[in-house]
C-alpha atoms as one frame of an Amber mdcrd trajectory, in Angstrom:
protein
 140.265 120.774 127.745 137.604 118.995 129.830 134.944 121.305 128.390 136.052
 120.293 124.898 136.015 116.553 125.599 132.695 116.399 127.460 130.408 116.887
 124.384 132.388 114.260 122.461 131.883 111.800 125.293 128.152 112.459 125.378
 127.983 112.045 121.629 129.772 108.705 121.809 127.375 107.485 124.496 124.432
 108.607 122.396 125.729 106.774 119.323 126.337 103.603 121.324 122.889 103.673
 122.901 121.148 104.415 119.607 123.014 101.545 117.941 122.038  99.197 120.790
 118.406 100.277 120.624 118.245  99.978 116.824 119.772  96.519 116.929 117.204
  95.370 119.471 114.371  97.082 117.586 115.422  95.432 114.336 115.111  92.015
 115.975 111.775  92.739 117.651 110.194  94.353 114.572 111.400  91.440 112.427
 109.690  88.952 114.732 106.556  90.853 115.745 106.029  93.464 113.041 105.235
  97.084 113.800 101.863  96.304 115.379 103.099  93.517 117.624 106.223  95.244
 118.866 106.225  97.399 121.998 108.743  99.877 123.311 108.904  97.885 126.537
 109.833  94.700 124.685 112.495  96.531 122.695 113.867  98.036 125.911 114.025
  94.565 127.479 115.925  93.141 124.496 118.286  96.129 124.505 118.809  95.815
 128.257 117.945  99.473 128.793 115.218 101.277 130.760 112.171 102.096 128.667
 112.730 105.782 129.447 116.023 105.618 127.536 114.208 104.541 124.380 111.809
 107.462 124.601 114.735 109.829 125.198 116.304 108.859 121.866 113.122 107.915
 119.974 109.946 109.690 121.157 107.576 107.126 119.611 107.597 103.595 118.267
 107.063 104.986 114.776 110.179 107.164 115.061 112.209 104.084 116.004 110.618
 101.937 113.306 111.363 104.483 110.605 114.957 104.700 111.821 115.344 100.923
 111.467 113.831 101.027 107.979 116.006 103.978 106.993 119.136 102.228 108.217
 118.557  99.064 106.169 117.590 101.113 103.133 120.779 103.170 103.379 122.792
  99.957 103.571 121.067  98.799 100.389 121.818 102.117  98.709 125.494 101.744
  99.566 125.432  98.280  97.995 124.519  99.868  94.668 127.497 102.225  94.564
 129.698  99.632  92.839 126.948  99.095  90.289 126.706 102.795  89.491 130.414
 103.232  88.767 130.938  99.957  86.879 131.751  99.855  83.145 129.254  97.073
  82.492 126.818  94.531  83.947 129.410  91.851  84.715 131.232  94.156  87.091
 128.223  96.198  88.202 125.504  93.616  88.676 128.079  91.099  89.892 129.272
  93.460  92.616 125.691  94.370  93.496 124.774  90.717  93.981 127.825  90.172
  96.168 126.955  93.203  98.307 123.276  92.262  98.633 124.107  88.686  99.603
 126.483  89.967 102.269 123.745  92.245 103.594 121.352  89.291 103.787 124.015
  87.434 105.711 124.847  90.206 108.181 121.504  92.041 108.461 118.778  89.408
 108.095 116.452  91.074 110.589 116.553  94.394 108.749 115.549  92.681 105.532
 112.692  90.918 107.333 111.423  94.220 108.744 111.293  95.670 105.245 109.592
  92.566 103.817 107.013  92.438 106.623 106.173  96.098 106.142 105.775  95.878
 102.376 103.746  92.656 102.517 101.285  94.480 104.752 100.836  97.378 102.340
 103.654  99.584 103.696 101.406 101.471 106.150 104.358 103.278 107.745 106.929
 103.614 104.946 104.772 104.163 101.860 106.437 107.548 101.414 109.822 105.797
 101.143 108.484 103.628  98.335 106.977 106.560  96.474 110.027 108.814  96.731
 113.456 107.433  97.611 112.967 103.890  96.325 111.194 105.037  93.160 113.961
 107.537  92.397 116.660 104.941  93.064 114.932 102.402  90.844 114.546 104.894
  87.993 118.260 105.631  88.095 119.196 101.940  87.948 116.725 101.357  85.107
 118.466 104.043  83.047 121.831 102.427  83.793 120.632  98.992  82.674 119.065
 100.495  79.549 122.418 102.068  78.699 124.203  98.731  79.053 121.576  97.165
  76.783 122.015  99.922  74.186 125.782  99.389  74.306 125.292  95.684  73.569
 126.733  94.565  76.909 123.715  92.478  77.873 120.519  91.045  76.448 117.361
  93.089  75.997 115.580  92.339  79.236 113.037  94.353  81.162 115.118  96.474
  83.592 112.442  96.715  86.263 111.883  92.974  86.360 115.613  92.357  86.415
 115.848  94.512  89.545 112.901  92.690  91.114 114.675  89.394  90.411 117.913
  90.643  91.950 116.090  91.700  95.108 114.126  88.457  95.314 117.171  86.247
  94.760 119.409  87.959  97.285 116.922  88.903 100.006 115.448  85.406  99.981
 118.504  84.266 101.926 117.553  86.656 104.745 113.762  86.524 104.656 113.630
  82.725 104.379 116.830  81.972 106.261 115.134  79.425 108.528 113.804  77.488
 105.554 117.212  77.488 103.881 118.935  76.361 107.087 116.392  73.546 107.479
 116.856  72.296 103.931 120.623  72.683 104.266 120.633  70.703 107.502 122.292
  73.575 109.354 122.805  77.351 109.051 124.900  78.282 106.039 128.640  78.206
 106.635 131.094  80.664 105.107 131.653  78.211 102.260 127.885  77.806 101.776
 127.407  81.577 101.543 130.194  81.864  98.989 128.725  79.037  96.920 125.274
  80.642  97.077 126.656  84.026  96.021 128.594  82.515  93.126 125.538  80.553
  92.015 123.230  83.583  92.023 125.807  85.641  90.119 126.383  82.933  87.505
 122.700  82.267  86.873 121.702  85.912  86.600 124.679  87.095  84.542 124.270
  84.173  82.124 120.543  84.716  82.014 120.929  88.320  80.874 123.602  87.413
  78.347 126.363  89.337  80.098 128.785  86.376  80.163
């Protein structure tokens, strides 16, 4: 029995260490960008020896791409409710709720993505040209179908998606600015009010409600 349990234990340790490293890396990359971050700094934030980082992630680029992949997969999961919804009220409404919650719980991941793209996506350009482009094309077809069915106004699908991303990710990327103007970090009630406001403005703007 011990031989059976030992690999599971090692796997659990690996998952825990990778999660700890990725969490630390997300914070460091968000603050310093890819160029300014170092494996030593990430190790210090994670509270692990630098050798541990290289054991799980051979290079800084490997770790950076893992952080980017993780936040992108979270965003993809946020769109699942949109894909299975009967119309824009349910679909886009649920998507906004999910994206706002991601901005609330994973602000550093959103900042990493924004920093990378604003600098020309030197590391993740292949993500933009493949996975993100394919995802966007699929959502454009979905929005076009809702338009054809008369469930929303005739708007440009691509620019609607850009607006959704800008409106929701703003709360992560410019969280400090929002907290300053708000007088304090957003409370649970503030986040709910913000989510409801974004949903109402966008759904009314596209003629879905």
